[in-house]
N, C-alpha and C positions, 0 to 999 in steps of 0.2 A: 668618408674619410679613408685615406690610404693606410696601408699597414705601417709605412714609415712614419706617417703623422701620428698614428696611435702610439707607436713605440716611443716616439719623442716625448709625448705627453705623459705616458704611464710607466716607462722603464728608465732605470738609471742610464745616463749617457755612457758611463764606463762599461756597463754590461753590454749594451748594444754594440759598442766599438770592439769589444773583445770577442763576442760570441755570435753576433747576428749579421746576416746580410739580408736586407729587405729591398728588393728591387723587382722590376718587371723584366724578365729575360726568358730565353728559350733553353739556355744551358746554365747549369750550376755545378760547381766543383767541390768535391770532398777530398781533403788531402791528409795524408799521414806523412810526417816529416822525419821520422826516426831514421838514423843513418843506415840501419841494417834492414829496414823494411819500408823505405819510402814508396809512397803510392799516390796516384791521382785517379779518381773516378769521376767522370763527367756524367751527370744526370741530364738527359735530353728529353725535353717536352716536344709535342707536335707543333705547338705555337707558343709565342711569348705569353707568360702569365705572371701576375704579381705574386711572388712566393716568399716564404720565410725560410732561410737557410740557417741552421743552427750548428755551430762548431763547438766541440768540447772546450772547456776553459783551458787556455794554454798553460804549460808547465810553469810553475812559479807565479802564475797570475792569481787574481782573487778567486776564492772558492765561493761562487754565488749560491750554490745549492747544498750547503752543509747540513740542512735539515732533512734531506731525503734519505731513504733507507740504504742506499749504496752510493759510494763515490766513484764507482766505475761508470764509464760512459762511452758510447760508440763514437767513432771519429767525426761523423757528421750526419745531419738529418735535414730533410726538406719537407715543408708543409705546402702542399699543392691544393689550390681551391678546386672544388667540384661544382658541377652545374646546380646541385641542390643547396649550395650555400655553406657546405661544410668543407673539411679539409682531409686529404689523405696524407699520412705521415710515411715518408720513405726514409728508412734508417740504414746507414752504411757503416760497416766495420771492416778495416783492412788488416790483413795478417800476412806475414811472409809465408808461414806454413800453417795449415789448418789440420789439427789432429783431434783426437777424442777429448783430451783434457782442455784444449783451447776452445773447443766447441761449447763446453759447459761455461767457460768464462765469457765467450762471445755473447751468449744469451743473457748473461747478467749485464753486460755492457749495453745490449739492446734495451733491456728493461730500465737501466739507469737513464738512458737517453730519453725514453718515453716518459719517465717521471718528470724530467726537465721540460720536455715539450708540453706536457699537460699544464705545468706551472706557467709557462710563457703564454700558451693558448688562452688560459683563464684570464690572464692580465689583459689580453688584447681582444677578448670576447670572440674567440675562434672555437669552433666545434670540430674535434677530431673524429671523423666517421669511420676510418679504416686505417690499418697499419700494414706496411710491407717492409720486410727486412732483407738485407743483402750482405753477404760476406764476400769480400774481394780478397783473393789470395794468389800467391805465386805457385805454391804447391799444396796439394791436399793429400793427407794420409788417412782420411776417414774411410773406414770399410764397414761391412755389415756389423751392426752393434753386437750381435750374438757372438761373432768371431772375436771381437775386441774383448768382451767380458771373459770368454773362455781362455784366451791367450794370457790375459793378466792373471787370471786365477791359477793357471798352471805355473806361471812364473812367480807366484806369491806376491805380486805387486798390487798396489792400490789401483782400483778401477772405478770409473764413474758408473752409476746404476744404468742398467740396460735401457730403461725408459728415458734417460737423459740424452741418449744417442739416437733412439728410434725416430724421434721427430724429424731429424735431418733427412733421413731416408724417405720421408713422406713429404719433402719440400715444405716443411713448416718448422716453427721454432716456438718452444714453450717459454713464455716470458714471465714466469713466476706469478707476479701479482696481476698480470693482464691476460692470462690464458694463452692460447695458441694462436699464432698468426702465420701468414704466408711468408716463406723464406725462399731466396734464390741464391745459388752460388754464382760468383762472378770471377772467372779466371782472369788474371792479370798478364799482360804481355810486358816483359821486362825490356826496357830501352835504356840507352846511355844518355845521361844529361849532366853536363859539367863534371865529367869524370866519375860519376857514380851511377849505380843501377836504380832505376825508378820503374815500378810496376804501373801500367796504365790500362784503363778500360773505359769504354763508352757504354752507357746503359740507357736504352730507350724506355721511358716509364709512362709514356702516353700522357693524357690530360685527365 
């Protein structure tokens, strides 16, 4: 039975229409539509696969996951099947600018997305074997976490704990309830579309 058929039998139609794309394709898009940070990230596979693409609930739409520990959620996620019968979760968050305070928030958005993915995966009898996270941004102001902490301390400002920033330097992200996972920065190229700036990137994620 295909993913689309399972979703039709087991999930609310309104939820599928709002949040899921279930199709066999080689490219999947994650979009951020905010006026000041519009972005589009294309996730590219080596060959067409039947995948599940999850988009966060649209603003003003039904809150389907009110029971989870955080209402924060990354912009988009993709479940890609593996040869062993499981799935790899690829989670994408888009930011206009990435700095130390936003990095702490981004990790909570990754964790919120993964909570939702586990809920959907359980309903469809899918097993998530691995998780990879990506932050797409126009500008990055992240520096060595020791320098960030020292600078904030000297200025008397509020600063994130050093260990909350150190994971980024090691190409990983600490996702609270789920432990540490692989993380990759994805710089966006800003282009003009219909009179506004849109950040774009293509990301080869393999199969």
